[in-house]
C-alpha positions as CSV (number, residue, x, y, z in Angstrom):
1,M,27.4,48.0,53.6
2,R,30.1,47.3,56.1
3,R,32.5,50.1,57.0
4,L,34.7,51.3,59.8
5,L,33.9,54.8,61.0
6,C,36.5,56.6,63.1
7,I,34.9,58.9,65.6
8,L,36.1,61.2,68.3
9,I,36.3,59.8,71.8
10,F,38.3,59.8,74.9
11,F,40.7,56.8,75.0
12,A,40.8,55.5,78.5
13,M,44.4,54.7,79.1
14,I,44.5,51.3,80.8
15,L,47.7,49.7,81.9
16,M,49.3,53.1,82.1
17,S,52.2,51.8,84.0
18,S,53.1,49.3,81.3
19,C,52.8,52.0,78.6
20,S,56.3,53.3,79.1
21,G,57.6,50.3,81.0
22,G,59.5,52.6,83.3
23,K,61.8,53.6,80.5
24,E,62.8,57.3,80.5
25,N,62.1,59.2,77.3
26,Q,65.7,60.2,76.3
27,A,65.9,63.0,73.7
28,V,67.4,62.2,70.3
29,T,69.6,65.1,69.1
30,Q,70.2,66.6,65.7
31,S,72.3,64.4,63.5
32,T,76.0,65.2,63.4
33,E,77.5,67.3,60.6
34,A,80.0,64.5,60.0
35,E,79.1,62.0,57.3
36,V,77.4,58.9,58.7
37,D,77.1,55.8,56.8
38,Y,73.5,54.6,57.1
39,S,73.7,51.9,54.5
40,G,72.4,48.7,55.9
41,V,70.0,50.5,58.3
42,V,66.4,49.4,57.9
43,L,63.7,51.5,59.4
44,T,60.2,50.1,60.0
45,V,57.5,52.7,59.7
46,Q,53.8,52.5,60.7
47,D,52.4,54.0,57.5
48,T,48.8,53.2,56.5
49,V,49.4,55.0,53.1
50,A,52.2,52.7,52.2
51,G,50.5,49.6,53.6
52,N,52.1,46.3,54.7
53,D,55.3,44.7,53.5
54,F,56.4,47.8,51.8
55,V,60.1,48.2,50.9
56,T,60.7,51.5,48.9
57,G,58.4,53.8,47.1
58,L,55.7,56.2,48.2
59,G,53.8,56.5,51.4
60,M,53.7,59.4,53.9
61,L,57.3,60.1,52.7
62,D,59.0,59.5,49.4
63,Y,61.0,56.6,50.7
64,Q,62.8,55.9,47.5
65,A,64.2,59.4,47.4
66,I,65.3,59.1,51.0
67,T,67.0,55.8,50.3
68,Q,68.9,57.2,47.4
69,E,70.0,60.1,49.6
70,T,71.0,58.3,52.7
71,G,71.2,54.5,52.1
72,I,68.5,54.0,54.7
73,R,65.9,51.3,53.6
74,F,62.4,51.0,54.8
75,R,59.7,48.5,55.7
76,S,56.1,49.5,56.4
77,K,53.4,48.1,58.6
78,S,49.8,49.3,58.7
79,Y,47.7,49.1,61.8
80,L,44.2,50.4,62.7
81,P,44.2,53.2,65.4
82,D,43.2,50.8,68.2
83,E,45.9,48.4,67.2
84,T,48.5,51.2,67.2
85,K,47.4,52.2,70.7
86,L,47.7,48.7,72.0
87,K,51.3,48.4,70.5
88,M,52.2,51.6,72.3
89,L,50.7,50.3,75.6
90,A,52.8,47.2,75.2
91,G,56.0,49.2,74.5
92,D,56.6,47.3,71.3
93,D,59.9,48.2,69.6
94,D,59.3,46.8,66.1
95,I,58.3,50.2,64.7
96,D,60.9,53.0,64.5
97,I,58.7,55.8,63.2
98,Y,54.9,56.1,63.7
99,F,52.7,58.3,61.5
100,V,49.6,59.1,63.5
101,S,46.7,61.4,63.2
102,A,46.5,64.6,65.3
103,G,43.5,62.9,67.0
104,M,45.8,60.3,68.6
105,L,48.4,62.7,70.0
106,H,46.7,63.2,73.3
107,S,46.6,59.5,73.9
108,V,50.3,59.3,72.9
109,I,51.2,62.1,75.3
110,D,49.2,60.5,78.1
111,C,51.1,57.3,77.4
112,G,54.5,59.0,77.3
113,F,55.2,57.1,74.0
114,Y,57.4,59.6,72.2
115,T,60.9,60.7,71.9
116,P,61.8,64.4,72.5
117,I,63.6,65.7,69.4
118,E,66.5,68.2,69.6
119,S,67.0,69.5,66.1
120,E,67.4,73.0,64.9
121,I,66.4,71.9,61.4
122,I,63.2,70.4,62.6
123,D,62.4,73.3,64.9
124,N,62.9,75.8,62.1
125,Y,60.6,73.7,59.9
126,I,57.8,73.5,62.5
127,S,58.0,77.2,63.1
128,S,57.3,77.8,59.4
129,C,54.2,75.6,59.5
130,R,50.7,76.8,60.0
131,E,50.0,77.8,63.6
132,F,47.4,75.1,63.9
133,L,50.1,72.5,63.2
134,Q,52.6,74.0,65.5
135,E,50.2,73.9,68.5
136,V,50.4,70.2,69.1
137,A,54.0,69.5,67.9
138,S,55.6,69.9,71.4
139,V,55.2,68.5,74.9
140,D,56.3,70.6,77.9
141,G,58.4,72.8,75.6
142,E,60.1,70.0,73.8
143,T,59.6,69.0,70.2
144,A,58.0,65.6,70.1
145,F,55.9,65.4,66.9
146,V,56.8,66.4,63.3
147,P,53.9,67.5,61.1
148,V,54.0,65.6,57.8
149,S,50.6,66.2,56.1
150,S,47.6,68.5,56.4
151,G,44.7,68.7,54.0
152,A,40.9,69.0,53.8
153,S,37.9,67.7,51.9
154,A,35.5,70.1,50.3
155,I,32.4,70.5,48.2
156,L,33.8,71.0,44.7
157,I,31.7,72.9,42.1
158,P,32.6,73.7,38.5
159,K,32.9,77.4,37.7
160,S,30.4,76.9,34.9
161,A,27.9,75.5,37.3
162,I,28.4,78.5,39.6
163,E,27.7,80.8,36.6
164,E,24.6,78.7,35.7
165,T,23.1,78.6,39.2
166,G,24.6,81.7,40.9
167,V,25.4,79.6,44.0
168,T,27.7,81.1,46.6
169,A,29.4,79.7,49.6
170,Q,26.9,81.5,51.9
171,D,24.0,79.8,50.0
172,I,25.2,76.3,51.0
173,E,26.9,77.1,54.3
174,Y,24.5,74.8,56.2
175,L,23.6,71.2,55.4
176,D,19.9,71.8,54.8
177,D,20.7,74.6,52.4
178,F,23.2,72.5,50.5
179,L,20.7,69.6,50.2
180,E,18.0,72.0,49.0
181,F,20.3,73.5,46.4
182,V,21.0,70.0,45.0
183,R,17.5,68.6,45.2
184,N,15.8,71.7,43.7
185,Y,18.2,72.0,40.8
186,D,16.3,71.2,37.6
187,G,19.1,71.5,35.0
188,D,21.1,68.8,33.1
189,R,24.0,68.5,35.5
190,I,24.5,65.7,38.0
191,A,25.2,66.2,41.7
192,Y,27.8,63.8,43.1
193,T,29.0,63.0,46.6
194,N,30.7,60.4,48.7
195,S,28.0,59.8,51.3
196,S,30.2,57.9,53.8
197,L,32.9,60.6,53.9
198,L,30.4,63.4,54.0
199,F,28.6,61.7,56.9
200,D,31.9,61.3,58.7
201,Y,32.6,65.1,58.5
202,L,29.1,65.9,59.6
203,E,29.3,63.5,62.5
204,Y,32.7,64.9,63.5
205,Q,31.0,68.3,63.8
206,Y,28.3,66.8,66.0
207,E,30.8,65.1,68.3
208,A,33.0,68.2,68.6
209,Y,30.2,70.6,69.5
210,Y,27.6,68.4,71.2
211,C,29.6,65.6,73.0
212,D,31.9,65.8,76.0
213,Y,34.1,62.7,75.7
214,D,36.4,63.8,78.5
215,N,33.5,63.4,80.8
216,K,32.1,60.3,79.0
217,E,29.0,62.2,77.8
218,A,27.8,61.5,74.3
219,N,24.1,61.7,73.4
220,F,23.2,60.8,69.8
221,E,19.5,60.3,70.4
222,T,18.7,63.9,69.6
223,P,16.6,65.6,66.9
224,L,19.7,67.1,65.3
225,Y,21.7,63.9,65.0
226,M,18.6,62.0,63.8
227,H,18.1,64.6,61.1
228,I,21.6,64.3,59.8
229,Y,21.4,60.5,59.9
230,E,18.1,60.5,58.0
231,E,19.1,63.0,55.4
232,I,22.3,61.2,54.5
233,W,21.2,57.5,54.8
234,G,17.4,57.7,54.3
235,G,15.8,56.8,51.0
236,W,19.1,55.5,49.7
237,Q,19.5,55.7,45.9
238,D,21.1,52.3,45.2
239,P,21.4,51.6,41.4
240,K,21.5,48.0,40.3
241,D,25.1,47.9,39.2
242,G,26.4,51.1,40.9
243,V,27.3,52.5,44.2
244,G,24.5,54.0,46.4
245,A,24.2,57.6,47.3
246,T,22.2,60.1,49.3
247,I,18.9,61.2,47.7
248,G,19.5,63.8,45.0
249,F,23.1,62.6,44.3
250,E,25.0,59.9,42.5
251,H,28.2,58.5,44.1
252,N,31.4,60.1,42.9
253,L,32.9,56.6,42.3
254,T,30.3,55.7,39.6
255,G,32.9,56.5,36.9
256,D,30.6,58.8,35.0
257,Y,31.1,62.6,35.1
258,S,32.0,63.5,38.7
259,N,35.3,64.9,37.5
260,N,33.9,66.7,34.4
261,S,33.2,70.4,34.8
262,E,30.7,70.3,31.9
263,K,28.6,67.6,33.4
264,A,28.8,67.9,37.2
265,L,26.8,70.1,39.4
266,C,29.1,69.4,42.4
267,T,31.2,66.6,43.8
268,F,33.0,65.7,47.0
269,G,36.8,65.7,47.0
270,S,40.2,67.0,48.0
271,Y,43.1,68.9,46.5
272,S,45.1,65.6,46.2
273,S,42.6,64.3,43.7
274,A,43.3,67.1,41.3
275,E,44.9,64.9,38.7
276,N,41.7,63.0,38.3
277,F,39.8,66.0,37.0
278,T,39.5,66.5,33.3
279,D,36.8,67.1,30.7
280,K,38.6,65.1,28.0
281,R,37.8,61.5,27.3
282,L,39.4,59.0,24.9
283,N,37.4,58.8,21.7
284,T,37.8,55.1,21.5
285,D,36.4,54.6,25.0
286,P,34.2,57.3,26.5
287,N,34.5,55.8,29.9
288,V,38.2,56.4,30.1
289,Y,39.6,59.9,30.9
290,M,42.8,61.4,29.6
291,T,43.9,62.8,32.9
292,S,47.7,63.0,32.3
293,G,48.8,66.6,32.5
294,S,45.3,67.9,32.9
295,T,45.0,71.3,34.6
296,D,41.2,71.4,34.5
297,F,40.9,71.1,38.3
298,F,42.9,74.3,38.8
299,E,41.3,76.2,36.0
300,K,37.6,75.1,36.0
301,W,36.7,74.3,39.6
302,R,36.1,76.0,43.0
303,A,36.0,74.6,46.5
304,F,33.4,75.3,49.2
305,P,33.6,74.2,52.9
306,I,31.8,71.1,54.1
307,P,28.3,72.4,55.2
308,K,27.7,73.0,58.9
309,I,25.2,71.0,60.8
310,S,24.0,74.0,62.8
311,E,24.7,77.6,63.8
312,D,26.6,76.3,66.8
313,V,29.4,75.1,64.5
314,I,31.9,78.0,64.3
315,S,34.8,76.3,62.5
316,G,35.6,73.2,60.5
317,I,37.2,70.1,61.9
318,G,41.0,70.2,61.4
319,G,43.8,67.8,61.8
320,G,46.9,66.4,60.2
321,T,49.4,63.6,60.4
322,Y,52.5,63.7,62.6
323,A,55.6,61.6,62.8
324,L,57.0,60.4,66.1
325,I,60.0,58.4,67.0
326,N,59.4,55.3,69.1
327,P,61.2,55.7,72.4
328,Y,62.1,52.0,72.2
329,S,63.6,52.2,68.8
330,E,67.2,51.1,68.4
331,N,67.5,53.4,65.3
332,K,66.7,56.8,66.7
333,E,69.6,58.6,65.0
334,A,68.6,57.2,61.6
335,A,65.0,58.1,62.3
336,I,65.8,61.7,63.1
337,K,68.0,61.9,59.9
338,V,64.9,60.9,57.9
339,L,62.7,63.5,59.6
340,E,65.4,66.2,59.1
341,L,65.5,65.5,55.4
342,L,61.7,66.1,55.3
343,A,62.1,69.2,57.3
344,S,64.9,70.5,55.1
345,D,63.0,70.2,51.8
346,Y,59.4,69.2,52.5
347,F,58.1,69.1,48.9
348,K,61.1,66.9,47.8
349,Y,60.7,64.2,50.4
350,T,57.0,64.1,51.1
351,G,54.9,61.4,49.7
352,N,51.8,63.5,50.0
353,T,51.3,64.8,46.5
354,L,49.2,68.0,46.6
355,S,48.0,67.2,50.2
356,G,50.7,69.0,52.1
357,F,49.1,72.3,53.0
358,M,51.8,72.9,55.7
359,Y,52.5,76.6,55.3
360,E,50.5,79.8,55.6
361,D,53.0,81.6,53.3
362,K,51.8,81.0,49.7
363,S,55.3,81.7,48.3
364,M,56.5,78.4,49.9
365,Y,54.3,76.2,47.6
366,P,55.8,74.9,44.4
367,E,54.2,75.6,41.0
368,S,52.7,72.1,40.9
369,Y,50.2,73.3,43.6
370,H,49.1,76.2,41.2
371,P,49.2,78.7,44.1
372,D,47.8,81.4,42.0
373,S,44.6,79.5,41.2
374,E,41.3,80.4,42.8
375,I,40.8,76.8,44.0
376,F,44.2,76.8,45.8
377,N,43.1,79.9,47.7
378,D,39.7,78.3,48.4
379,F,41.5,75.3,50.0
380,L,43.9,77.5,51.9
381,Y,40.9,79.4,53.4
382,I,39.1,76.2,54.2
383,I,42.1,74.7,56.0
384,D,42.8,77.9,57.9
385,D,39.2,77.8,59.1
386,N,39.5,74.2,60.3
387,T,40.6,75.0,63.8
388,T,38.5,72.6,65.9
389,M,40.7,69.6,66.7
390,A,39.5,66.0,66.5
391,Y,40.7,63.9,69.4
392,Y,40.7,60.3,70.6
393,T,39.6,57.9,67.8
394,F,38.2,54.4,68.1
395,S,36.8,52.1,65.4
396,V,33.2,50.8,65.3
397,Q,31.4,48.9,62.6
398,R,28.3,50.8,61.6
399,L,25.9,47.9,61.2
400,D,23.1,50.2,62.4
401,I,23.4,52.0,59.1
402,D,23.1,48.8,57.1
403,D,20.1,47.7,59.1
404,Y,18.4,51.1,58.8
405,Q,18.8,51.1,55.0
406,T,17.5,47.6,54.6
407,G,14.5,48.4,56.8
408,K,15.4,46.1,59.7
409,L,15.5,49.1,62.0
410,T,13.6,52.3,62.1
411,L,15.5,55.6,62.4
412,E,15.0,55.7,66.1
413,E,16.0,52.1,66.6
414,A,19.1,52.5,64.4
415,V,20.4,55.6,66.3
416,A,19.6,53.8,69.6
417,E,21.7,50.9,68.5
418,Y,24.6,53.2,67.7
419,Q,24.1,54.9,71.1
420,R,24.3,51.5,72.8
421,Q,27.7,50.8,71.1
422,V,29.1,54.1,72.1
423,D,27.9,53.7,75.7
424,I,29.6,50.3,75.9
425,W,32.9,51.7,74.6
426,L,32.7,54.7,76.9
427,N,32.3,52.6,79.9
428,E,34.8,49.8,79.2
């Protein structure tokens, strides 16, 4: 298994002087009330959701709706976080709007690679967002970043499974308790997870509470980290024609019953995957679900926070995605027009279906979010509790996990290999 794992880390800003190239960050002001003809304007966005060579459609924004409204057309490019940082360091001007994770914003600020935004529409929008999203939207009192998405993953459990087992959020608050709940269950239901994503969240907790990247201190060769590593990756259940999973689970991509409230004990997911949850299958093909229009997710499921790795963890890991205007862009006025549209009617112009938990006020969410459902309130609670920010990402290929699972490395050797990679990166 080869995968890229984004982890928290301090990004040492080399070539700082070349980052802004001596160019002053001039603010872009609110678009004029007079009609401006933007037809013919093409904006290039860094949007990993839309992907490369995108023209119109969905990504972080509903580009098609914005094109119909303004005449502005779009192209999209997708870069890994490290590639994005290098482009910023080089002062590239080929991207007009960047969409970056909250974890990258400190690097962006250090680099000076942003355009101050003077817009009453955007300021009013940000002031209505959750406080956590507001905190990193400005630099020295000036608006610099516009929040565009915020969500969370969770442990999803059918209401019928809760009734059967009596499990509560407190019962599975910690990782060991959650694993014990799953592995000791002796009923007919199947426990599902996405081991890679679950491990990511657990590792984010470890880094946030036990590492100090600002001072280049990160020790993974500890009993706690090895315990997490062994529980998730040890004794891997790898079916012949399926996807492997942690002991006691099946992978939620197996295509069986991870979205079926009558069959699943639990699964791993997010609010944006609601449309995939249904108990109804086609009679002619039992492996195909009839998901169109299903409301089973909102009626039959509850959400529980990702388990904590220890009592030291006092909150979940939060974040979000923000838009920033390239200070080198030649299309700043068109770019701010786009962001003002989003700010004026978020749910009309966002491309993040059911993943835009931007507001604390429940009345601001449309009916499509089912704001009166129990699971909506579950996610709102989880997101409000995710107040520990993730900073400074880099990419590393986790071959240590592959080698551990194939028996090439022992647990201690695998973690030591990962520690070696982290130390190299920290000291570059």
